[in-house]
Phi, psi and omega in degrees: 000132182290139175283169179299320179294317179296318179299319181295317179294316181298320178298317182298322184267021171122342176098163184298315184298317180302313185280337173292326183265351184295135180250314184222158171234135174239135183209164176231127188226153170231140179220155175203174176136176185298329180301322180288320179296315182298326183259010177056049182244146172289151177287165173268128180236099183055046176287149181260135179234135171229130182217155170274142181280322187282344179207157182284080173234114190223139172240131181233127184227127352274157181271340182212213184290325179283116186293346183263354184268129182255131175263126185241129172251131173227091183066246181269350187254154178225156171205167178247138176241147174271186184295342178267008181066024174274132179287123183250347176198149184215145177220121179276145175047059190300332187291333186295345182274348180269158355258002193264193183067214182293343178292344173293335185252323180203155178245143173267184184299323181285328173299313180293326176302314181296307184298304186295318185289320178290324179297311180296323179298316178296314181297312189284331181262015182312315179299322179291324180298330178299336180260001183283116184286348177281342178264131177271113181258135179228121177274095183297320173201169182303126180087005184224113181249138172250137182234137173245115185268144175281162179295340183287346180255117176292125184201178185294311183203161183297319182250129181220160181232144180229126178256124184244137174280111188289336179291336181238321186102000183279150178287130179255322188204143180228116182253139180194173173251130180275087187299329180289344171273318181156160182293348178275348192275069178274127185224163171243125177259101187261128179271115183265336183215149170237154173234161177238115182240109183055040177086356180257122180270143178205151175293124184251349179214126179228144175235124181252121180225163178298153181224131171268184181300324186236005187213141172264124178277145180277334179223154356282155173282111181286314177215134175245117186244128172239126176257116186278323175208160189205126182221131176253131179240156177240020183246014176074000000 
């Protein structure tokens, strides 16, 4: 059963019926920040994303320097496709390779495929996640949700927090630990802007910075996310 805070958020982002029937999300995103520098990765500049709403299946183009290479996440597994949609590399159970070894210093295209695609899937399908019975949602207080994720959902960390503006229902802040970076990587994902596209509201600007127990740090900016457009379809 949805809590009052979850109901308010779901209503703001389109309502139960929309997300029950939603099949796919298409979006265009740009990102930058210290996380890319630390892992020796190119930023995303108007990258194209297509994902399924009901399960973590995501395609992101381009995933790296080669503009024709597509990074694909399918649950725990990732692969790369070329412009002909031919699979050119594949990695099973991608998460087990994080965060140590050479991944402490740099990520390859499949590492970034896993991280970026699961992150965007969680961010973009947030309203649907509120209805996911595999996730344990707890309304600690009005406007504040705690979530416990199952191992079957690729996500940042098992325990996460969501701050909702109760006067509107919009997401203000999302706290989590970036486990693929390390157990020390506690961050606050702050939503600075929303857009309305054809009547559908969505977070269009997010800033991710380190977080202590009681304080959000302004620097360094780990990831700066801009969503240029966002579309939910119910036709597969």
